[in-house]
PyMOL Python script that loads the backbone (N, CA, C, O; Angstrom):
from pymol import cmd

cmd.read_pdbstr("""\
ATOM      1  N   MET A   1      -5.773  -4.748  22.076  1.00  0.00           N
ATOM      2  CA  MET A   1      -4.778  -3.887  22.982  1.00  0.00           C
ATOM      3  C   MET A   1      -4.590  -2.495  21.618  1.00  0.00           C
ATOM      4  O   MET A   1      -4.958  -2.235  20.473  1.00  0.00           O
ATOM      5  N   PRO A   2      -4.048  -2.133  22.353  1.00  0.00           N
ATOM      6  CA  PRO A   2      -3.878  -0.950  21.378  1.00  0.00           C
ATOM      7  C   PRO A   2      -3.250  -0.805  20.435  1.00  0.00           C
ATOM      8  O   PRO A   2      -4.063  -0.296  19.664  1.00  0.00           O
ATOM      9  N   TRP A   3      -2.562  -0.871  20.047  1.00  0.00           N
ATOM     10  CA  TRP A   3      -1.334  -1.373  18.860  1.00  0.00           C
ATOM     11  C   TRP A   3      -1.804  -1.782  17.627  1.00  0.00           C
ATOM     12  O   TRP A   3      -1.273  -1.763  16.516  1.00  0.00           O
ATOM     13  N   MET A   4      -3.111  -2.233  18.081  1.00  0.00           N
ATOM     14  CA  MET A   4      -3.753  -3.107  17.054  1.00  0.00           C
ATOM     15  C   MET A   4      -4.723  -2.623  16.455  1.00  0.00           C
ATOM     16  O   MET A   4      -5.118  -3.224  15.456  1.00  0.00           O
ATOM     17  N   THR A   5      -5.518  -1.181  16.952  1.00  0.00           N
ATOM     18  CA  THR A   5      -5.963   0.048  16.163  1.00  0.00           C
ATOM     19  C   THR A   5      -5.111   0.710  15.248  1.00  0.00           C
ATOM     20  O   THR A   5      -5.497   0.982  14.112  1.00  0.00           O
ATOM     21  N   ILE A   6      -3.668   1.067  15.775  1.00  0.00           N
ATOM     22  CA  ILE A   6      -3.114   1.363  15.124  1.00  0.00           C
ATOM     23  C   ILE A   6      -2.691   1.012  13.721  1.00  0.00           C
ATOM     24  O   ILE A   6      -2.817   1.716  12.719  1.00  0.00           O
ATOM     25  N   ILE A   7      -1.977  -0.632  13.849  1.00  0.00           N
ATOM     26  CA  ILE A   7      -2.098  -1.669  12.608  1.00  0.00           C
ATOM     27  C   ILE A   7      -3.352  -1.621  11.572  1.00  0.00           C
ATOM     28  O   ILE A   7      -3.113  -2.126  10.475  1.00  0.00           O
ATOM     29  N   ASP A   8      -4.677  -1.077  11.768  1.00  0.00           N
ATOM     30  CA  ASP A   8      -5.487  -1.697  11.110  1.00  0.00           C
ATOM     31  C   ASP A   8      -6.295  -0.376  10.752  1.00  0.00           C
ATOM     32  O   ASP A   8      -7.514  -0.384  10.584  1.00  0.00           O
ATOM     33  N   VAL A   9      -5.293   1.060  10.623  1.00  0.00           N
ATOM     34  CA  VAL A   9      -4.989   1.839   9.775  1.00  0.00           C
ATOM     35  C   VAL A   9      -4.800   1.838   8.308  1.00  0.00           C
ATOM     36  O   VAL A   9      -5.492   2.355   7.430  1.00  0.00           O
ATOM     37  N   GLY A  10      -3.678   1.124   8.232  1.00  0.00           N
ATOM     38  CA  GLY A  10      -3.523   0.538   7.018  1.00  0.00           C
ATOM     39  C   GLY A  10      -3.822  -1.033   6.141  1.00  0.00           C
ATOM     40  O   GLY A  10      -3.434  -1.522   5.080  1.00  0.00           O
ATOM     41  N   HIS A  11      -4.758  -1.469   7.295  1.00  0.00           N
ATOM     42  CA  HIS A  11      -5.538  -2.587   6.564  1.00  0.00           C
ATOM     43  C   HIS A  11      -6.371  -1.669   5.392  1.00  0.00           C
ATOM     44  O   HIS A  11      -7.072  -0.658   5.360  1.00  0.00           O
ATOM     45  N   ALA A  12      -5.655  -3.024   4.140  1.00  0.00           N
ATOM     46  CA  ALA A  12      -6.643  -2.707   2.757  1.00  0.00           C
ATOM     47  C   ALA A  12      -8.587  -2.858   3.024  1.00  0.00           C
ATOM     48  O   ALA A  12      -9.180  -3.016   1.957  1.00  0.00           O
ATOM     49  N   SER A  13      -9.294  -2.829   4.000  1.00  0.00           N
ATOM     50  CA  SER A  13     -11.008  -2.507   3.418  1.00  0.00           C
ATOM     51  C   SER A  13     -10.308  -0.566   4.054  1.00  0.00           C
ATOM     52  O   SER A  13     -10.951   0.444   3.768  1.00  0.00           O
ATOM     53  N   VAL A  14      -9.340  -0.523   4.652  1.00  0.00           N
ATOM     54  CA  VAL A  14      -9.115   1.043   4.996  1.00  0.00           C
ATOM     55  C   VAL A  14      -8.851   1.793   3.838  1.00  0.00           C
ATOM     56  O   VAL A  14      -9.719   2.534   3.376  1.00  0.00           O
ATOM     57  N   MET A  15      -6.755   1.577   2.862  1.00  0.00           N
ATOM     58  CA  MET A  15      -6.821   1.902   2.455  1.00  0.00           C
ATOM     59  C   MET A  15      -6.590   2.317   1.081  1.00  0.00           C
ATOM     60  O   MET A  15      -5.945   3.265   0.632  1.00  0.00           O
ATOM     61  N   LEU A  16      -7.445   1.140   0.357  1.00  0.00           N
ATOM     62  CA  LEU A  16      -7.906   1.023  -0.699  1.00  0.00           C
ATOM     63  C   LEU A  16      -9.404   1.590  -1.529  1.00  0.00           C
ATOM     64  O   LEU A  16      -9.694   1.604  -2.726  1.00  0.00           O
ATOM     65  N   PRO A  17     -10.063   1.970  -0.467  1.00  0.00           N
ATOM     66  CA  PRO A  17     -11.380   2.992  -0.603  1.00  0.00           C
ATOM     67  C   PRO A  17     -10.074   4.356  -0.332  1.00  0.00           C
ATOM     68  O   PRO A  17      -8.927   3.994  -0.068  1.00  0.00           O
ATOM     69  N   LEU A  18     -10.106   4.500  -0.341  1.00  0.00           N
ATOM     70  CA  LEU A  18      -9.245   5.689   0.256  1.00  0.00           C
ATOM     71  C   LEU A  18      -7.657   6.482  -0.832  1.00  0.00           C
ATOM     72  O   LEU A  18      -7.018   7.531  -0.917  1.00  0.00           O
ATOM     73  N   ALA A  19      -7.716   5.092  -1.448  1.00  0.00           N
ATOM     74  CA  ALA A  19      -6.538   5.158  -2.861  1.00  0.00           C
ATOM     75  C   ALA A  19      -7.279   5.606  -3.592  1.00  0.00           C
ATOM     76  O   ALA A  19      -6.963   6.563  -4.298  1.00  0.00           O
ATOM     77  N   GLY A  20      -9.127   4.740  -3.655  1.00  0.00           N
ATOM     78  CA  GLY A  20      -9.659   4.680  -5.011  1.00  0.00           C
ATOM     79  C   GLY A  20     -10.571   6.230  -5.193  1.00  0.00           C
ATOM     80  O   GLY A  20     -10.910   6.634  -6.305  1.00  0.00           O
ATOM     81  N   ALA A  21     -10.893   7.013  -3.852  1.00  0.00           N
ATOM     82  CA  ALA A  21     -10.840   8.222  -3.410  1.00  0.00           C
ATOM     83  C   ALA A  21     -10.360   9.540  -3.771  1.00  0.00           C
ATOM     84  O   ALA A  21     -10.940  10.619  -3.894  1.00  0.00           O
ATOM     85  N   ILE A  22      -8.569   9.008  -3.975  1.00  0.00           N
ATOM     86  CA  ILE A  22      -7.625   9.941  -4.390  1.00  0.00           C
ATOM     87  C   ILE A  22      -7.421   9.705  -5.994  1.00  0.00           C
ATOM     88  O   ILE A  22      -6.902  10.533  -6.743  1.00  0.00           O
ATOM     89  N   ALA A  23      -7.843   8.635  -6.323  1.00  0.00           N
ATOM     90  CA  ALA A  23      -8.034   8.933  -7.754  1.00  0.00           C
ATOM     91  C   ALA A  23      -8.699   9.479  -8.338  1.00  0.00           C
ATOM     92  O   ALA A  23      -8.455  10.069  -9.390  1.00  0.00           O
ATOM     93  N   ALA A  24      -9.953   9.373  -7.620  1.00  0.00           N
ATOM     94  CA  ALA A  24     -11.451   9.678  -8.343  1.00  0.00           C
ATOM     95  C   ALA A  24     -11.264  11.263  -8.316  1.00  0.00           C
ATOM     96  O   ALA A  24     -11.721  11.878  -9.279  1.00  0.00           O
ATOM     97  N   TRP A  25     -10.724  11.874  -7.449  1.00  0.00           N
ATOM     98  CA  TRP A  25      -9.900  13.392  -6.802  1.00  0.00           C
ATOM     99  C   TRP A  25      -9.106  14.129  -7.994  1.00  0.00           C
ATOM    100  O   TRP A  25      -9.140  15.258  -8.483  1.00  0.00           O
ATOM    101  N   LEU A  26      -8.361  12.927  -8.231  1.00  0.00           N
ATOM    102  CA  LEU A  26      -7.243  13.471  -9.349  1.00  0.00           C
ATOM    103  C   LEU A  26      -8.087  13.301 -10.238  1.00  0.00           C
ATOM    104  O   LEU A  26      -8.312  14.336 -10.865  1.00  0.00           O
ATOM    105  N   ILE A  27      -8.661  12.414 -10.567  1.00  0.00           N
ATOM    106  CA  ILE A  27      -9.576  12.662 -12.069  1.00  0.00           C
ATOM    107  C   ILE A  27     -10.830  14.121 -11.902  1.00  0.00           C
ATOM    108  O   ILE A  27     -10.847  15.192 -12.509  1.00  0.00           O
ATOM    109  N   ALA A  28     -11.159  13.931 -11.526  1.00  0.00           N
ATOM    110  CA  ALA A  28     -12.474  14.795 -11.522  1.00  0.00           C
ATOM    111  C   ALA A  28     -11.769  16.347 -11.060  1.00  0.00           C
ATOM    112  O   ALA A  28     -12.391  17.375 -10.788  1.00  0.00           O
ATOM    113  N   GLY A  29     -10.914  16.229 -11.067  1.00  0.00           N
ATOM    114  CA  GLY A  29      -9.772  17.800 -10.911  1.00  0.00           C
ATOM    115  C   GLY A  29      -8.926  17.695 -12.308  1.00  0.00           C
ATOM    116  O   GLY A  29      -7.815  18.186 -12.105  1.00  0.00           O
ATOM    117  N   GLN A  30      -9.035  17.304 -13.435  1.00  0.00           N
ATOM    118  CA  GLN A  30      -8.259  16.828 -14.376  1.00  0.00           C
ATOM    119  C   GLN A  30      -6.935  17.051 -14.481  1.00  0.00           C
ATOM    120  O   GLN A  30      -6.348  17.978 -15.039  1.00  0.00           O
ATOM    121  N   ALA A  31      -6.463  15.996 -13.817  1.00  0.00           N
ATOM    122  CA  ALA A  31      -4.850  15.955 -13.648  1.00  0.00           C
ATOM    123  C   ALA A  31      -4.816  14.575 -14.054  1.00  0.00           C
ATOM    124  O   ALA A  31      -4.209  13.865 -13.253  1.00  0.00           O
ATOM    125  N   TRP A  32      -5.276  13.997 -15.036  1.00  0.00           N
ATOM    126  CA  TRP A  32      -4.959  12.614 -15.912  1.00  0.00           C
ATOM    127  C   TRP A  32      -3.422  12.097 -15.725  1.00  0.00           C
ATOM    128  O   TRP A  32      -2.991  11.011 -15.336  1.00  0.00           O
ATOM    129  N   LYS A  33      -2.785  13.241 -16.133  1.00  0.00           N
ATOM    130  CA  LYS A  33      -1.296  12.224 -15.928  1.00  0.00           C
ATOM    131  C   LYS A  33      -0.956  11.589 -14.740  1.00  0.00           C
ATOM    132  O   LYS A  33      -0.474  10.480 -14.510  1.00  0.00           O
ATOM    133  N   LEU A  34      -1.398  12.773 -13.833  1.00  0.00           N
ATOM    134  CA  LEU A  34      -1.083  12.567 -12.259  1.00  0.00           C
ATOM    135  C   LEU A  34      -1.667  11.384 -11.961  1.00  0.00           C
ATOM    136  O   LEU A  34      -0.982  10.406 -11.661  1.00  0.00           O
ATOM    137  N   ALA A  35      -3.199  11.344 -12.019  1.00  0.00           N
ATOM    138  CA  ALA A  35      -3.921  10.183 -11.614  1.00  0.00           C
ATOM    139  C   ALA A  35      -3.374   9.265 -12.033  1.00  0.00           C
ATOM    140  O   ALA A  35      -3.355   8.303 -11.265  1.00  0.00           O
ATOM    141  N   LEU A  36      -2.565   9.055 -13.618  1.00  0.00           N
ATOM    142  CA  LEU A  36      -2.295   7.759 -13.944  1.00  0.00           C
ATOM    143  C   LEU A  36      -1.007   7.683 -13.321  1.00  0.00           C
ATOM    144  O   LEU A  36      -0.527   6.611 -12.952  1.00  0.00           O
ATOM    145  N   CYS A  37      -0.720   8.238 -13.257  1.00  0.00           N
ATOM    146  CA  CYS A  37       1.034   8.033 -12.867  1.00  0.00           C
ATOM    147  C   CYS A  37       1.087   7.544 -10.789  1.00  0.00           C
ATOM    148  O   CYS A  37       1.973   7.033 -10.104  1.00  0.00           O
ATOM    149  N   TRP A  38       0.049   7.906 -10.545  1.00  0.00           N
ATOM    150  CA  TRP A  38      -0.289   7.772  -9.034  1.00  0.00           C
ATOM    151  C   TRP A  38      -1.353   6.207  -8.890  1.00  0.00           C
ATOM    152  O   TRP A  38      -1.624   5.504  -7.916  1.00  0.00           O
ATOM    153  N   CYS A  39      -1.640   6.147  -9.962  1.00  0.00           N
ATOM    154  CA  CYS A  39      -1.487   4.629  -9.708  1.00  0.00           C
ATOM    155  C   CYS A  39      -1.305   2.289 -10.005  1.00  0.00           C
ATOM    156  O   CYS A  39      -1.625   1.132  -9.733  1.00  0.00           O
ATOM    157  N   ALA A  40      -0.164   3.749 -11.101  1.00  0.00           N
ATOM    158  CA  ALA A  40       0.372   2.403 -11.478  1.00  0.00           C
ATOM    159  C   ALA A  40       1.838   2.416 -10.478  1.00  0.00           C
ATOM    160  O   ALA A  40       2.617   1.515 -10.166  1.00  0.00           O
ATOM    161  N   MET A  41       1.802   3.507 -10.238  1.00  0.00           N
ATOM    162  CA  MET A  41       3.234   3.564  -8.704  1.00  0.00           C
ATOM    163  C   MET A  41       2.330   2.905  -7.590  1.00  0.00           C
ATOM    164  O   MET A  41       2.819   2.275  -6.653  1.00  0.00           O
ATOM    165  N   PHE A  42       1.026   3.091  -7.754  1.00  0.00           N
ATOM    166  CA  PHE A  42      -0.148   2.127  -5.918  1.00  0.00           C
ATOM    167  C   PHE A  42      -0.091   0.710  -6.823  1.00  0.00           C
ATOM    168  O   PHE A  42      -0.179  -0.411  -6.321  1.00  0.00           O
ATOM    169  N   ALA A  43       0.042   0.934  -7.990  1.00  0.00           N
ATOM    170  CA  ALA A  43      -0.262  -0.567  -8.202  1.00  0.00           C
ATOM    171  C   ALA A  43       0.857  -1.256  -8.179  1.00  0.00           C
ATOM    172  O   ALA A  43       1.060  -2.244  -7.474  1.00  0.00           O
ATOM    173  N   ALA A  44       1.980  -0.524  -9.310  1.00  0.00           N
ATOM    174  CA  ALA A  44       3.330  -1.626  -8.439  1.00  0.00           C
ATOM    175  C   ALA A  44       3.598  -2.098  -7.171  1.00  0.00           C
ATOM    176  O   ALA A  44       3.950  -3.216  -6.797  1.00  0.00           O
ATOM    177  N   GLY A  45       3.317  -0.793  -6.399  1.00  0.00           N
ATOM    178  CA  GLY A  45       4.115  -0.967  -4.867  1.00  0.00           C
ATOM    179  C   GLY A  45       3.276  -2.251  -4.626  1.00  0.00           C
ATOM    180  O   GLY A  45       3.866  -3.329  -4.564  1.00  0.00           O
ATOM    181  N   LEU A  46       1.795  -2.182  -4.473  1.00  0.00           N
ATOM    182  CA  LEU A  46       0.819  -4.067  -4.351  1.00  0.00           C
ATOM    183  C   LEU A  46       1.961  -5.277  -4.993  1.00  0.00           C
ATOM    184  O   LEU A  46       2.704  -5.918  -4.249  1.00  0.00           O
ATOM    185  N   GLY A  47       1.934  -5.431  -6.411  1.00  0.00           N
ATOM    186  CA  GLY A  47       2.726  -6.338  -6.546  1.00  0.00           C
ATOM    187  C   GLY A  47       3.798  -6.544  -6.024  1.00  0.00           C
ATOM    188  O   GLY A  47       3.973  -7.667  -5.550  1.00  0.00           O
ATOM    189  N   ILE A  48       5.111  -5.330  -5.911  1.00  0.00           N
ATOM    190  CA  ILE A  48       5.675  -5.742  -5.185  1.00  0.00           C
ATOM    191  C   ILE A  48       5.923  -6.581  -3.817  1.00  0.00           C
ATOM    192  O   ILE A  48       6.856  -7.327  -3.520  1.00  0.00           O
ATOM    193  N   VAL A  49       4.693  -6.178  -3.039  1.00  0.00           N
ATOM    194  CA  VAL A  49       4.604  -6.545  -2.058  1.00  0.00           C
ATOM    195  C   VAL A  49       3.988  -8.023  -1.558  1.00  0.00           C
ATOM    196  O   VAL A  49       4.301  -8.610  -0.523  1.00  0.00           O
ATOM    197  N   ALA A  50       3.160  -8.406  -2.433  1.00  0.00           N
ATOM    198  CA  ALA A  50       1.696  -9.414  -2.878  1.00  0.00           C
ATOM    199  C   ALA A  50       3.541 -10.363  -3.341  1.00  0.00           C
ATOM    200  O   ALA A  50       3.702 -11.273  -2.526  1.00  0.00           O
ATOM    201  N   LEU A  51       4.964 -10.267  -4.555  1.00  0.00           N
ATOM    202  CA  LEU A  51       5.488 -10.905  -4.905  1.00  0.00           C
ATOM    203  C   LEU A  51       6.393 -11.213  -3.528  1.00  0.00           C
ATOM    204  O   LEU A  51       6.258 -12.425  -3.366  1.00  0.00           O
ATOM    205  N   SER A  52       7.103 -10.784  -2.643  1.00  0.00           N
ATOM    206  CA  SER A  52       7.265 -10.714  -1.738  1.00  0.00           C
ATOM    207  C   SER A  52       6.981 -12.009  -0.688  1.00  0.00           C
ATOM    208  O   SER A  52       7.793 -12.856  -0.316  1.00  0.00           O
ATOM    209  N   LYS A  53       5.159 -11.837  -0.241  1.00  0.00           N
ATOM    210  CA  LYS A  53       4.896 -12.497   0.308  1.00  0.00           C
ATOM    211  C   LYS A  53       4.542 -13.500   0.311  1.00  0.00           C
ATOM    212  O   LYS A  53       4.197 -14.226   1.244  1.00  0.00           O
ATOM    213  N   ILE A  54       4.621 -13.786  -1.587  1.00  0.00           N
ATOM    214  CA  ILE A  54       4.388 -15.228  -2.541  1.00  0.00           C
ATOM    215  C   ILE A  54       5.944 -16.089  -2.167  1.00  0.00           C
ATOM    216  O   ILE A  54       5.907 -17.264  -1.804  1.00  0.00           O
ATOM    217  N   ALA A  55       6.831 -15.582  -2.264  1.00  0.00           N
ATOM    218  CA  ALA A  55       7.740 -15.769  -2.232  1.00  0.00           C
ATOM    219  C   ALA A  55       8.677 -15.640  -0.984  1.00  0.00           C
ATOM    220  O   ALA A  55       9.848 -15.278  -1.103  1.00  0.00           O
ATOM    221  N   PHE A  56       8.164 -15.921   0.098  1.00  0.00           N
ATOM    222  CA  PHE A  56       7.963 -16.398   1.634  1.00  0.00           C
ATOM    223  C   PHE A  56       7.848 -17.637   1.901  1.00  0.00           C
ATOM    224  O   PHE A  56       8.502 -18.581   2.344  1.00  0.00           O
ATOM    225  N   LEU A  57       5.912 -17.139   1.154  1.00  0.00           N
ATOM    226  CA  LEU A  57       5.332 -18.828   1.509  1.00  0.00           C
ATOM    227  C   LEU A  57       5.709 -19.520   0.150  1.00  0.00           C
ATOM    228  O   LEU A  57       4.688 -20.179  -0.049  1.00  0.00           O
ATOM    229  N   GLY A  58       6.360 -19.718  -0.672  1.00  0.00           N
ATOM    230  CA  GLY A  58       6.596 -20.764  -2.188  1.00  0.00           C
ATOM    231  C   GLY A  58       7.416 -21.043  -1.545  1.00  0.00           C
ATOM    232  O   GLY A  58       7.299 -22.183  -1.097  1.00  0.00           O
ATOM    233  N   TRP A  59       8.914 -20.128  -1.023  1.00  0.00           N
ATOM    234  CA  TRP A  59      10.504 -20.818  -1.370  1.00  0.00           C
ATOM    235  C   TRP A  59      10.826 -20.599  -0.102  1.00  0.00           C
ATOM    236  O   TRP A  59      11.937 -20.926   0.314  1.00  0.00           O
ATOM    237  N   ASN A  60       9.583 -19.812   0.965  1.00  0.00           N
ATOM    238  CA  ASN A  60      10.253 -19.472   2.201  1.00  0.00           C
ATOM    239  C   ASN A  60      12.189 -18.508   2.577  1.00  0.00           C
ATOM    240  O   ASN A  60      13.215 -18.613   3.249  1.00  0.00           O
ATOM    241  N   THR A  61      11.401 -17.531   1.374  1.00  0.00           N
ATOM    242  CA  THR A  61      12.724 -16.213   1.289  1.00  0.00           C
ATOM    243  C   THR A  61      12.923 -15.749   2.523  1.00  0.00           C
ATOM    244  O   THR A  61      13.238 -14.573   2.701  1.00  0.00           O
ATOM    245  N   ALA A  62      12.728 -16.806   3.753  1.00  0.00           N
ATOM    246  CA  ALA A  62      13.204 -14.830   5.087  1.00  0.00           C
ATOM    247  C   ALA A  62      15.133 -14.557   4.711  1.00  0.00           C
ATOM    248  O   ALA A  62      16.033 -14.795   3.906  1.00  0.00           O
ATOM    249  N   ILE A  63      14.769 -13.844   6.099  1.00  0.00           N
ATOM    250  CA  ILE A  63      16.682 -13.768   6.021  1.00  0.00           C
ATOM    251  C   ILE A  63      15.941 -13.477   8.193  1.00  0.00           C
ATOM    252  O   ILE A  63      15.211 -12.684   8.788  1.00  0.00           O
ATOM    253  N   PRO A  64      16.918 -14.924   8.579  1.00  0.00           N
ATOM    254  CA  PRO A  64      16.242 -15.057   9.244  1.00  0.00           C
ATOM    255  C   PRO A  64      17.201 -14.538  10.872  1.00  0.00           C
ATOM    256  O   PRO A  64      17.026 -14.742  12.073  1.00  0.00           O
ATOM    257  N   THR A  65      18.293 -13.746   9.982  1.00  0.00           N
ATOM    258  CA  THR A  65      18.975 -12.857  10.868  1.00  0.00           C
ATOM    259  C   THR A  65      18.802 -11.303  10.691  1.00  0.00           C
ATOM    260  O   THR A  65      19.776 -10.556  10.596  1.00  0.00           O
ATOM    261  N   ILE A  66      17.568 -10.890  10.655  1.00  0.00           N
ATOM    262  CA  ILE A  66      16.912  -9.384  10.754  1.00  0.00           C
ATOM    263  C   ILE A  66      16.075 -10.428  11.235  1.00  0.00           C
ATOM    264  O   ILE A  66      16.502 -10.534  12.385  1.00  0.00           O
ATOM    265  N   ALA A  67      15.091 -11.340  11.112  1.00  0.00           N
ATOM    266  CA  ALA A  67      13.919 -11.926  11.168  1.00  0.00           C
ATOM    267  C   ALA A  67      12.854 -11.249   9.715  1.00  0.00           C
ATOM    268  O   ALA A  67      11.659 -11.022   9.905  1.00  0.00           O
ATOM    269  N   PHE A  68      13.345 -11.065   8.693  1.00  0.00           N
ATOM    270  CA  PHE A  68      12.243 -10.432   8.141  1.00  0.00           C
ATOM    271  C   PHE A  68      12.081 -11.710   7.238  1.00  0.00           C
ATOM    272  O   PHE A  68      12.852 -12.637   6.990  1.00  0.00           O
ATOM    273  N   GLN A  69      10.265 -11.303   6.670  1.00  0.00           N
ATOM    274  CA  GLN A  69       9.707 -12.280   6.045  1.00  0.00           C
ATOM    275  C   GLN A  69       9.425 -11.670   4.717  1.00  0.00           C
ATOM    276  O   GLN A  69       9.733 -12.304   3.708  1.00  0.00           O
ATOM    277  N   ALA A  70       8.889 -10.543   4.628  1.00  0.00           N
ATOM    278  CA  ALA A  70       7.938 -10.042   3.831  1.00  0.00           C
ATOM    279  C   ALA A  70       7.865  -8.670   4.254  1.00  0.00           C
ATOM    280  O   ALA A  70       7.931  -8.107   5.347  1.00  0.00           O
ATOM    281  N   LEU A  71       7.700  -8.276   2.986  1.00  0.00           N
ATOM    282  CA  LEU A  71       7.492  -6.988   3.423  1.00  0.00           C
ATOM    283  C   LEU A  71       6.205  -6.805   3.716  1.00  0.00           C
ATOM    284  O   LEU A  71       5.535  -7.836   3.660  1.00  0.00           O
ATOM    285  N   SER A  72       5.427  -5.458   4.123  1.00  0.00           N
ATOM    286  CA  SER A  72       4.254  -5.455   4.559  1.00  0.00           C
ATOM    287  C   SER A  72       3.036  -4.933   4.210  1.00  0.00           C
ATOM    288  O   SER A  72       2.594  -3.811   4.456  1.00  0.00           O
ATOM    289  N   GLY A  73       2.640  -5.649   3.744  1.00  0.00           N
ATOM    290  CA  GLY A  73       1.277  -4.423   2.767  1.00  0.00           C
ATOM    291  C   GLY A  73       0.894  -3.617   3.550  1.00  0.00           C
ATOM    292  O   GLY A  73       1.004  -2.493   3.059  1.00  0.00           O
ATOM    293  N   HIS A  74       0.213  -3.587   5.219  1.00  0.00           N
ATOM    294  CA  HIS A  74      -0.220  -2.418   5.770  1.00  0.00           C
ATOM    295  C   HIS A  74       0.186  -1.315   5.936  1.00  0.00           C
ATOM    296  O   HIS A  74      -0.474  -0.276   5.898  1.00  0.00           O
ATOM    297  N   ALA A  75       1.915  -1.509   6.239  1.00  0.00           N
ATOM    298  CA  ALA A  75       3.152  -0.590   6.113  1.00  0.00           C
ATOM    299  C   ALA A  75       2.913   0.612   5.070  1.00  0.00           C
ATOM    300  O   ALA A  75       2.730   1.824   5.179  1.00  0.00           O
ATOM    301  N   PHE A  76       3.046  -0.738   3.500  1.00  0.00           N
ATOM    302  CA  PHE A  76       2.707   0.152   1.939  1.00  0.00           C
ATOM    303  C   PHE A  76       1.954   0.908   2.043  1.00  0.00           C
ATOM    304  O   PHE A  76       2.339   2.065   2.216  1.00  0.00           O
ATOM    305  N   ARG A  77       0.565   0.629   1.991  1.00  0.00           N
ATOM    306  CA  ARG A  77      -0.859   0.936   1.978  1.00  0.00           C
ATOM    307  C   ARG A  77      -1.073   2.701   2.811  1.00  0.00           C
ATOM    308  O   ARG A  77      -1.618   3.782   2.590  1.00  0.00           O
ATOM    309  N   ALA A  78      -0.163   1.966   3.912  1.00  0.00           N
ATOM    310  CA  ALA A  78      -0.686   3.155   4.586  1.00  0.00           C
ATOM    311  C   ALA A  78       0.434   4.455   4.501  1.00  0.00           C
ATOM    312  O   ALA A  78       0.159   5.653   4.438  1.00  0.00           O
ATOM    313  N   ALA A  79       1.648   3.878   4.519  1.00  0.00           N
ATOM    314  CA  ALA A  79       2.819   4.927   4.101  1.00  0.00           C
ATOM    315  C   ALA A  79       2.391   5.812   2.077  1.00  0.00           C
ATOM    316  O   ALA A  79       2.615   6.939   1.636  1.00  0.00           O
ATOM    317  N   ALA A  80       1.902   4.877   1.603  1.00  0.00           N
ATOM    318  CA  ALA A  80       1.764   5.308   0.439  1.00  0.00           C
ATOM    319  C   ALA A  80       0.786   6.260   0.696  1.00  0.00           C
ATOM    320  O   ALA A  80       1.054   7.455   0.818  1.00  0.00           O
ATOM    321  N   VAL A  81      -0.516   5.721   0.800  1.00  0.00           N
ATOM    322  CA  VAL A  81      -2.371   6.227   0.793  1.00  0.00           C
ATOM    323  C   VAL A  81      -1.997   7.946   1.397  1.00  0.00           C
ATOM    324  O   VAL A  81      -1.703   8.971   0.782  1.00  0.00           O
ATOM    325  N   ILE A  82      -2.191   7.624   3.002  1.00  0.00           N
ATOM    326  CA  ILE A  82      -2.188   8.876   3.871  1.00  0.00           C
ATOM    327  C   ILE A  82      -0.858   9.899   3.488  1.00  0.00           C
ATOM    328  O   ILE A  82      -0.525   8.715   3.444  1.00  0.00           O
ATOM    329  N   PRO A  83      -0.415  10.285   3.359  1.00  0.00           N
ATOM    330  CA  PRO A  83       0.555  11.127   2.730  1.00  0.00           C
ATOM    331  C   PRO A  83      -0.142  11.811   1.631  1.00  0.00           C
ATOM    332  O   PRO A  83      -0.182  13.040   1.570  1.00  0.00           O
ATOM    333  N   VAL A  84      -0.674  11.069   0.792  1.00  0.00           N
ATOM    334  CA  VAL A  84      -1.442  12.013  -0.506  1.00  0.00           C
ATOM    335  C   VAL A  84      -2.998  12.470  -0.439  1.00  0.00           C
ATOM    336  O   VAL A  84      -3.671  13.201  -1.166  1.00  0.00           O
ATOM    337  N   PHE A  85      -3.221  11.905   0.466  1.00  0.00           N
ATOM    338  CA  PHE A  85      -4.491  12.068   1.295  1.00  0.00           C
ATOM    339  C   PHE A  85      -5.016  13.358   1.838  1.00  0.00           C
ATOM    340  O   PHE A  85      -6.080  13.963   1.972  1.00  0.00           O
ATOM    341  N   PHE A  86      -3.538  13.494   2.124  1.00  0.00           N
ATOM    342  CA  PHE A  86      -3.572  14.566   3.342  1.00  0.00           C
ATOM    343  C   PHE A  86      -3.074  15.675   2.740  1.00  0.00           C
ATOM    344  O   PHE A  86      -3.554  16.671   3.281  1.00  0.00           O
ATOM    345  N   LEU A  87      -2.142  16.016   1.647  1.00  0.00           N
ATOM    346  CA  LEU A  87      -1.428  16.125   0.509  1.00  0.00           C
ATOM    347  C   LEU A  87      -2.599  16.983  -0.209  1.00  0.00           C
ATOM    348  O   LEU A  87      -2.458  18.205  -0.246  1.00  0.00           O
ATOM    349  N   LEU A  88      -3.920  16.298  -0.865  1.00  0.00           N
ATOM    350  CA  LEU A  88      -4.805  16.501  -1.718  1.00  0.00           C
ATOM    351  C   LEU A  88      -5.796  17.140  -0.610  1.00  0.00           C
ATOM    352  O   LEU A  88      -6.911  17.545  -0.939  1.00  0.00           O
TER     353      LEU A  88
END
""", "prot")
cmd.dss("prot")
cmd.show_as("cartoon", "prot")
cmd.util.cbc("prot")
cmd.orient("prot")
């Protein structure tokens, strides 16, 4: 299916190395504070996604009226990495 190609853009095997490249680029440019802040926010976002998935799997915290189960890791990674990558 063609939509699977779009979903794979946010896959961890694509976005995490790209996030590492962003951090390396910021460090190489001696933007230490910016690199630390970006890495901390990215890690916090990944943590929130992971906690929502754990809450759903462990305690079934879904919201059936809107068909919500947990936050999307693919969407978070793509939204956090791609704009910063194009900015740099």
